[in-house]
Backbone bond lengths (Angstrom), bond angles and torsions (degrees), N, CA, C in turn:
res aa  C-N    CA-C-N  psi(-1)  N-CA   C-N-CA  omega(-1)  CA-C   N-CA-C  phi
1 M - - - 1.450 - - 1.520 110.14 -
2 S 1.305 115.60 155.51 1.457 120.75 179.36 1.531 109.84 -89.20
3 W 1.325 115.30 170.47 1.460 119.80 177.20 1.520 110.57 -61.33
4 T 1.342 116.09 -38.52 1.458 120.07 -179.96 1.523 111.04 -64.91
5 D 1.338 116.53 -42.91 1.468 120.44 177.94 1.526 110.92 -63.26
6 D 1.329 116.47 -43.26 1.472 120.73 178.07 1.525 110.93 -61.54
7 S 1.328 115.90 -41.86 1.467 120.13 -179.68 1.527 110.95 -66.05
8 A 1.331 116.44 -43.98 1.467 120.15 179.31 1.528 110.68 -63.54
9 A 1.346 117.10 -39.27 1.463 120.84 177.76 1.528 110.54 -64.91
10 W 1.323 116.72 -40.00 1.466 120.48 179.00 1.524 110.37 -64.27
11 I 1.337 117.30 -42.19 1.463 120.70 178.37 1.524 109.97 -63.52
12 A 1.328 117.40 -41.37 1.468 121.16 178.33 1.532 110.59 -61.52
13 E 1.344 117.28 -39.23 1.471 120.91 176.73 1.529 110.58 -62.43
14 Q 1.332 116.59 -40.79 1.460 120.45 -179.82 1.530 111.10 -66.38
15 V 1.326 116.14 -37.51 1.466 120.21 178.35 1.524 110.08 -63.62
16 K 1.347 116.62 -43.12 1.472 120.46 179.23 1.523 111.92 -69.53
17 A 1.321 116.55 -35.99 1.462 120.43 -177.31 1.528 112.84 -74.51
18 H 1.324 117.54 -22.99 1.468 121.31 -176.64 1.530 110.83 -129.54
19 P 1.322 118.26 66.81 1.469 120.10 -177.96 1.531 113.57 -70.29
20 D 1.337 116.50 -18.56 1.462 120.00 -177.98 1.531 113.02 -81.44
21 M 1.322 118.71 -13.16 1.463 121.90 -178.37 1.524 111.05 -80.49
22 S 1.334 114.79 144.99 1.467 119.55 173.21 1.534 107.41 -73.96
23 K 1.324 115.82 169.93 1.463 119.16 -178.37 1.531 111.00 -64.58
24 A 1.315 117.21 -38.15 1.467 121.02 178.57 1.530 111.02 -65.75
25 E 1.336 116.96 -42.76 1.465 120.87 178.35 1.525 110.71 -65.59
26 L 1.313 115.85 -39.78 1.464 119.98 179.75 1.523 111.04 -65.85
27 E 1.320 116.95 -39.77 1.469 120.12 177.45 1.530 110.29 -62.60
28 K 1.330 116.65 -43.30 1.466 120.93 178.56 1.535 110.21 -63.04
29 H 1.325 116.76 -41.79 1.462 121.51 178.28 1.531 110.68 -61.72
30 C 1.336 116.92 -44.89 1.469 120.60 -178.96 1.526 111.12 -65.85
31 R 1.327 116.64 -39.01 1.469 119.25 178.78 1.531 111.04 -67.09
32 K 1.316 116.58 -35.32 1.470 120.54 -179.61 1.532 111.44 -71.92
33 N 1.330 117.48 -32.61 1.465 122.09 -175.39 1.522 111.72 -109.90
34 Y 1.321 116.19 58.83 1.465 122.27 178.89 1.535 109.48 -55.55
35 P 1.347 118.54 128.29 1.460 120.23 -170.73 1.525 116.66 -80.71
36 F 1.310 118.89 -15.11 1.466 120.57 -176.93 1.524 110.23 -103.97
37 C 1.317 117.97 176.17 1.466 120.85 -170.68 1.532 114.18 -68.15
38 E 1.325 120.19 -56.44 1.457 119.93 179.86 1.521 111.16 -130.18
39 R 1.303 115.19 156.60 1.465 120.99 -176.33 1.524 110.25 -88.77
40 R 1.330 115.48 71.10 1.456 122.18 175.47 1.516 108.98 -164.75
41 G 1.309 116.40 160.22 1.456 121.02 177.01 1.528 113.30 85.41
42 W 1.338 114.41 -168.48 1.462 121.31 -175.93 1.520 112.63 -62.71
43 A 1.318 117.26 -39.10 1.462 120.03 -178.75 1.532 110.55 -61.69
44 Y 1.312 116.54 -42.32 1.470 120.38 -179.69 1.530 111.28 -66.94
45 K 1.339 116.21 -42.32 1.465 119.72 178.75 1.530 110.95 -62.94
46 A 1.327 116.34 -41.24 1.460 120.17 178.96 1.522 110.76 -66.47
47 W 1.323 116.82 -39.26 1.465 121.08 178.16 1.527 110.39 -63.78
48 L 1.332 117.12 -42.67 1.466 120.47 177.59 1.531 110.68 -61.67
49 K 1.325 116.42 -41.31 1.464 120.30 178.92 1.526 110.69 -63.41
50 A 1.327 117.01 -43.77 1.469 120.73 178.77 1.524 110.92 -64.55
51 M 1.317 117.24 -38.49 1.470 120.96 177.60 1.530 110.51 -64.29
52 R 1.334 117.01 -45.04 1.465 120.16 177.92 1.521 111.20 -62.88
53 T 1.323 116.45 -41.56 1.459 120.69 -178.46 1.524 110.76 -62.30
54 Y 1.329 117.64 -41.43 1.454 120.59 -177.54 1.536 112.63 -80.40
55 F 1.340 116.40 -48.26 1.459 119.73 -171.72 1.527 114.42 -90.72
56 R 1.312 118.40 -24.99 1.463 121.03 -178.73 1.533 110.80 -138.31
57 P 1.339 117.44 64.75 1.469 119.00 -176.90 1.525 113.19 -64.41
58 Q 1.329 118.18 -24.73 1.453 120.21 179.56 1.520 112.26 -70.68
59 S 1.333 118.05 -18.19 1.461 120.38 -179.50 1.525 112.73 -89.33
60 M 1.313 117.85 -4.19 1.461 120.51 179.09 1.520 109.26 -73.31
61 R 1.318 115.68 137.80 1.459 120.42 178.91 1.518 109.66 -74.18
62 P 1.330 117.15 139.41 1.461 118.17 175.86 1.524 110.40 -70.17
63 V 1.305 115.69 148.55 1.457 120.49 178.57 1.520 107.46 -77.44
64 R 1.317 115.92 128.07 1.458 120.20 -178.56 1.524 110.35 -81.46
65 A 1.303 114.96 138.81 1.461 119.51 175.00 1.523 108.32 -80.45
66 G 1.310 115.82 158.68 1.458 120.09 177.53 1.519 110.75 -68.39
67 K 1.306 115.83 164.17 1.458 119.46 179.78 1.525 109.40 -66.97
68 T 1.306 115.85 139.15 1.458 120.75 176.56 1.522 108.48 -106.73
69 E 1.296 115.26 151.76 1.454 119.07 178.52 1.526 109.03 -75.87
70 P 1.322 116.71 143.73 1.462 118.64 177.47 1.526 110.82 -68.87
71 S 1.306 115.08 153.13 1.457 120.11 179.32 1.528 109.47 -70.71
72 P 1.358 117.44 161.85 1.474 119.51 177.55 1.533 112.11 -58.17
73 E 1.337 116.59 -34.52 1.460 119.71 178.61 1.532 111.10 -65.74
74 E 1.336 116.00 -40.66 1.457 120.54 179.04 1.523 110.46 -65.34
75 L 1.346 117.33 -42.12 1.462 120.52 177.80 1.521 111.01 -62.72
76 E 1.326 116.39 -41.14 1.460 120.18 179.70 1.528 110.44 -64.51
77 R 1.312 116.20 -40.26 1.462 120.76 178.50 1.519 110.98 -61.93
78 R 1.327 115.88 -37.70 1.467 120.38 179.34 1.531 112.09 -79.17
79 G 1.318 116.84 -14.08 1.465 119.86 -177.23 1.517 112.15 80.90
80 Q 1.325 117.17 29.41 1.461 121.83 -179.51 1.515 109.44 -116.44
81 Q 1.315 114.79 167.90 1.465 120.94 175.96 1.527 108.06 -125.57
82 R 1.322 114.85 150.10 1.444 120.39 176.28 1.528 108.60 -81.36
83 L 1.301 116.97 134.38 1.457 120.97 177.81 1.513 108.73 -80.00
84 I 1.317 117.21 134.04 1.444 121.61 177.98 1.523 107.53 -100.19
85 A 1.309 115.40 123.62 1.465 119.60 -177.25 1.512 111.07 -95.79
């Protein structure tokens, strides 16, 4: 498993272990009880990502799609031609 998977699993365990806590209290509890040794490196970055994913999903950046080629109509409108390889 990756650090992110481990972090997400740890957060899920905390959610199950503390059903009486509000989401804000649970976030504070998780931040106070960091599961890995020190707050630096890949493990910390993965833990932060898992925390953002669970507690603040609206703040996650959308994944960008790759560039698509313009349609023939769009190229014609621009006055360009598609190169044929």
